[in-house]
C-alpha positions, 0 to 999 in steps of 0.5 A, spaced: 407 326 042 414 329 043 414 330 050 412 322 051 418 320 046 423 324 050 421 321 056 421 314 053 428 315 050 431 318 057 428 312 061 431 307 056 437 311 057 437 310 064 435 302 064 441 302 059 446 305 064 443 301 069 444 294 065 451 297 063 453 297 070 451 291 072 455 287 066 461 291 068 460 291 075 460 284 075 466 282 072 470 287 076 467 284 083 469 277 080 476 279 079 477 282 085 474 277 089 479 272 086 485 276 087 483 277 094 482 269 094 489 268 091 492 274 096 490 270 102 492 263 099 499 267 098 499 269 105 497 263 108 504 259 107 510 262 109 514 259 103 510 263 099 512 270 102 519 267 102 520 266 095 521 272 090 516 269 084 511 269 089 513 276 093 512 279 086 506 276 084 503 279 091 505 286 088 502 285 082 496 282 085 495 288 089 497 293 084 492 290 079 486 290 085 487 297 086 487 299 079 481 295 078 477 298 084 479 306 082 477 304 075 471 301 077 469 307 081 471 312 075 467 308 070 461 308 075 461 316 076 462 317 068 456 312 067 451 316 072 454 323 069 456 325 075 461 331 074 466 332 079 471 337 081 478 338 078 482 337 084 478 330 086 478 328 078 486 329 077 486 325 084 483 319 082 486 319 075 493 320 078 492 314 083 490 310 077 496 312 073 500 310 079 497 303 079 497 302 072 505 304 072 506 298 076 503 293 072 509 293 065 514 294 070 512 288 075 511 284 069 519 286 067 521 284 073 518 277 074 521 276 067 527 277 069 526 272 075 524 267 070 531 268 066 535 267 072 532 261 074 532 258 067 539 261 065 542 261 071 539 255 076 546 254 080 546 262 082 539 263 082 538 263 089 544 268 090 542 273 085 534 273 086 534 274 094 528 276 098 533 283 099 534 284 091 526 283 090 524 288 095 529 293 093 526 292 086 519 292 088 521 299 091 524 301 085 518 300 081 513 304 086 518 310 087 519 311 079 512 311 078 510 316 084 516 320 081 511 320 074 505 321 078 509 327 082 511 330 075 504 329 072 502 334 078 507 339 076 505 339 069 497 339 071 498 345 076 501 349 069 494 349 067 490 356 068 485 354 073 484 360 076 482 363 069 475 358 070 469 360 073 468 354 077 473 348 078 467 344 077 467 339 071 462 340 065 464 333 063 465 326 066 472 324 069 477 321 064 485 321 062 484 328 059 484 331 066 491 330 066 493 332 059 490 339 059 497 342 056 501 340 050 507 339 055 503 334 059 500 330 053 507 329 050 510 327 057 504 322 058 506 320 051 514 319 052 513 316 058 508 310 056 513 309 050 519 308 054 515 304 059 512 299 055 518 299 050 523 297 056 518 292 059 517 289 052 524 289 050 526 285 057 520 280 056 523 279 049 530 278 051 528 273 057 524 269 053 530 269 047 534 267 052 530 262 055 529 259 048 536 259 047 537 255 053 532 250 052 536 247 046 542 246 050 543 238 052 544 241 059 538 245 061 532 242 064 527 242 059 521 242 063 523 247 067 525 251 061 518 250 057 514 252 062 518 259 063 517 259 056 509 259 056 509 264 062 514 269 058 509 269 052 503 270 057 507 276 060 508 279 053 501 278 051 499 281 058 503 287 056 500 288 049 493 288 052 495 293 058 498 297 052 492 297 048 488 302 052 493 307 050 494 305 043 486 306 042 486 313 045 487 317 039 482 312 036 477 313 041 478 321 040 477 320 032 471 316 033 468 321 038 468 326 032 464 322 028 459 318 032 453 319 036 454 320 043 449 314 045 453 309 040 460 312 043 458 311 050 456 303 048 463 303 044 467 305 050 463 300 055 465 294 050 473 297 050 473 298 058 471 291 059 476 288 053 481 292 055 481 294 062 478 289 066 480 283 062 487 284 062 488 285 069 484 278 069 489 275 066 494 275 072 490 270 077 488 265 071 496 265 069 498 264 076 492 262 080 491 256 075 497 254 072 502 254 078 502 248 081 503 250 088 498 255 088 492 251 085 491 246 090 491 251 096 487 255 092 481 250 089 481 248 096 480 255 099 474 256 093 471 250 095 471 251 102 467 257 101 462 254 097 462 248 102 460 254 107 455 257 103 452 250 102 452 248 109 449 256 111 443 254 106 441 248 108 441 250 116 
């Protein structure tokens, strides 16, 4: 009787893992597909890849897509109870952290571009050039890459040689790069600095745009759109920070909750705190931007028409 009960529980657990994988995999595939379509739309017209704001958007979408991809791979491994080795898990986590850092810093750059466009419209073309945009993007990637190198050095301070094997006995997660107190402290300080720095830039840009919008000589329509965009940037930043804020809470809940309930909770937070924040970028710029929206809808409708013709034939 006990044996039959345990088998039933095991089957239920396996079925639940399959259902959860589908429920999280489908939104991820949809978001990635939408990102690819927007990237294709941005590359289809020369004006898009010669305009700074769209180049910054391309950088953001590429980083978000790579982050979603590696996050989903890690989720599948965790949900399937696949235990990786420390080097493999560390590489995947560091890769995710590289692309994760691009997100808030690029939002800050995009906010500065909107600030210059509204507050200094006559000097915008001379300040925000393709050369300065490329330099800003390169600086962000270099800064994030240095962060990864520092984390590698800190992770190597852990005495792996004292372990019987480099195979992990738990699912791969962020804790693999926080094995030492110094690494954990560095992670906390780095995230506080990056998100505070980005938040201050977005807030400063928003306040400056609001003040400019009240002046009689300003373009009220352009300023109003910039305010909405900057406000959405702030919401994106808060949502992007939420996984870091919820980490201590997750650790505390792990101590008091059963394993199955904890896993269910982590699946919910994965969808709402990791997938959905990264899904805001294509929605904000793909559907709100009047230059992208017609071409984006055209590309989507073209795909639907081709599918319909294939089915009819």
